[in-house]
N, C-alpha and C positions, 0 to 999 in steps of 0.2 A: 654400613651394617644395620639391619633392621632393629628397631627399638624393641627391647624386651617388654612384654606386657603380661601381667599376672591375670590368669583366667581361672575361676573356680571350676571344680568338676561339674559336669553336666547333670549328675545325679545327686548333687550335694544336699538338696532339700527334700529328697525322697525318703520315705520309710524303707527299712531294709528289704521287706518283701516287695515293695514297689520297685526298688532299685534293681533287684534281680531280673524283673520282667521289662525293664526300661531299655529302649533303644539308645539312650544316652548314658548307659552304665559305663563306668570307667574302673579299671582294675586297680585296686590298692596294693599295698605291700603284701598282705596275706594272700590275696588272689594271685599276685605275680609269682610268689614262691610256690604255691600249690600247683599252678599251671605249668611251671618249669619242671617240677618233679613229675607231674602227670605226663607231660610230653616226653620226657626222657624214658619213662616206663613204657609208654605206648610205642615209641620208636623201637625200643629193644624187643618188645613183643612182636611187632609187625615183621621185623627183619629176621627174628629167630623162629617164631611159630609159623608165620606165613611166607617166609623167604621172599619178602616184598622186593621187587625190582622197580626202580624209577628211571624212566627214560625221558630225555628232553628237558632236564632241569635248567638248561641254559636259556630256555624260553621264558622263564619267570622274570618279570620286571624287577629292577633293582630296588625299587621303593614303592610304597603305596601312594595313591590308591590304585587298586586293581581288583578284579573279580576272577576267581577260579570256578569253572563249572565242569560238570561231568555227568555221565549216566548214573542212575541211582538204583541200586539193587540190594543194598545192605546197610545196616547200622554202622558197619565198619567204614563206609565210604568217606565220611567227613574226617575220620581219624587218619585215614590214608592220605588224603589231600593235605591236611594240616601238617602231617609228619614230613612232607616234602619241602616245607618252607625252611629257609635258612634261620638259624637261631636269632639273628638280629631283627627279624621281622615278626617274631612270635607274638609280641604283645599287640600287634596291629591286626591279627587274624581273628575273624569272627565268623564261624559257621552260622548260617541262617537256618534255624530249626523250627519245626512245627510247634507253635505255642501250645496247642491242645494236647501234645504228647510230652514235650520236654519242659514245659513250664506250668503244668496244670496243678501240681501239688507242691507245697513248700520244699519238701525233701528233694524231689526231682529237679525243681527249679534251682536249688542251691548247687546241686551237682553240675547241672548244665552251665550255670554261670561261672562257678568257681573253678571247675576243672576244664570244661570244654571251651569256655569263653564264648558261648553261643548267644546269639540274639534271637528273640522270638519273632516269628511271622504267624499271626493268627489267621488261619486259612478262611475263617468265616468273615474276617474283616480286612482282607487284603485288597482293598480298593485303591484308588488313586492317591488318597491322603496317606495311607500306610506306605505306599511305594515312594512317595515324595519324602517322607521321613527317612526311609532307608537311603535314598539318594543323597540327602543332605548329610547324613552321618558318614556315608562312604567318602564323599568328596571333602567335607570339612574336617573329618577326623584327623588326618586321612586314614582310611581303613582298608583292610583286605577282606573281602567277603568270599566265603565258600558257599556255593549255591547250586541247587539241582533243579534245572528248568522243567523237568518232568512233573514236579510238584509232589510226587509220592514215589515210594519204592516199587520197583517192578515185582510182580507176583510170579513171573515165569522166567526171569533172567533176560528177557528181551528189552530193548530200549523203546520207551514210549515217545509220543510226540511232545515236543517242547511247548510250554505255555508262554504267552507273551509278556508275563510280568517282568522278566529281566529287562526287556526293552524299555519299560517305564523307568527303570533305575539308571540306565546308561545312555539312552538316546540323546543325541545332541551334546554329549560331553566327551572329553578326551580320555576318559577312563578306559584302560585296556581290559579286555576280557580274554582270559586264557582258557581255551578249550582243552579238556582232558578226557581220556577214556580209561576206565578201570576194568580190568579183566580178572576174573576169578573170585570176586567178592560174593557173588550170588552163590556159587558152589560152596564157599567157605562158611557163609552165614546167611542162608535164605530166610525170608520172613517166617517167624514162628520158631526158629532154632534157638535153643537156650544157650548152647555152648558152641562156639565156632569150631569148625573142623580145621585141622592143621594142613590146609591146602595152599598152594602158592598163589600169589597175586602179583599183578603187574600194573603199574600206572604209567600211561603215556601222556606226556605234556606237549601240546602243539604250540605253534607261534601265536602270539596275542593278536587280537583283532580290536580295532577301535571304530566307533560309530559317531564321530563328531558331526558328520554330515547327515545323519539320519534324522528325520523329523520326529519330534516328541509327540507323536499322534499314533492312531491305530495302524496306519500304513507303515510308519517307521518302526513301530514295535514288531510288526509281523515280518518286516524285512530283516530285522536283527535276529529274530527267532529262527527264521529260515536259514540264515547264514551260519549261525552257531550250531544248529542241529546238523547241518551238512559238515561242519568242521569236526564235530565229535564223531559222526558216522565215518568220516574219512580216516580218523585215527583208529577206529574199531576195525575197519576193513583193511587198513595197512598192517595190522598186527596178525592177520591170518596168513 
């Protein structure tokens, strides 16, 4: 049996405002309670108000680390993907959110961290160093990331081209990436909408892909991007 070793929290020495924005943030008792209550409320809302259907739940890995990706058309998207996770995995789930939107002010940062358990990705500073930090947190956590490779929400409901940043996080590692397609989120809550419409949504989850053999270089990142975009497109086309 492995020897038990005490390890302090990764954000132990950070100020509260710094901890909210840190990739090393760890949920304490209060955050765990608030996230559990929030998730129960969100699941009830999605299944009641939007009549959410989830297909392919059997494709989710049994334990972290892994990454869930999907097309991005609404602020509801991360909530839908997180709601599909089994309860036993809830504390390992971290949506990757735009830092300049969800962590810019203290109030919004508090909500994003305490309720959504989101981690920030600062779009103006998302170079190799930032991706390496995300990679280390994913593997060593171990964690589950919810990530949208388009990099921004669709403005017309169509799926945009995937960016290669995800490849920098998973290339050359055994971490599974689970492709998903979300249908109906744009109609329910398009950019600019203040109140979501009571329209149905469906989440399709596909078989996980791994990229242990992919090179952790530009060629490997592009290969990963191409394969994952094709996998999400196939889920979209299969639902028609």
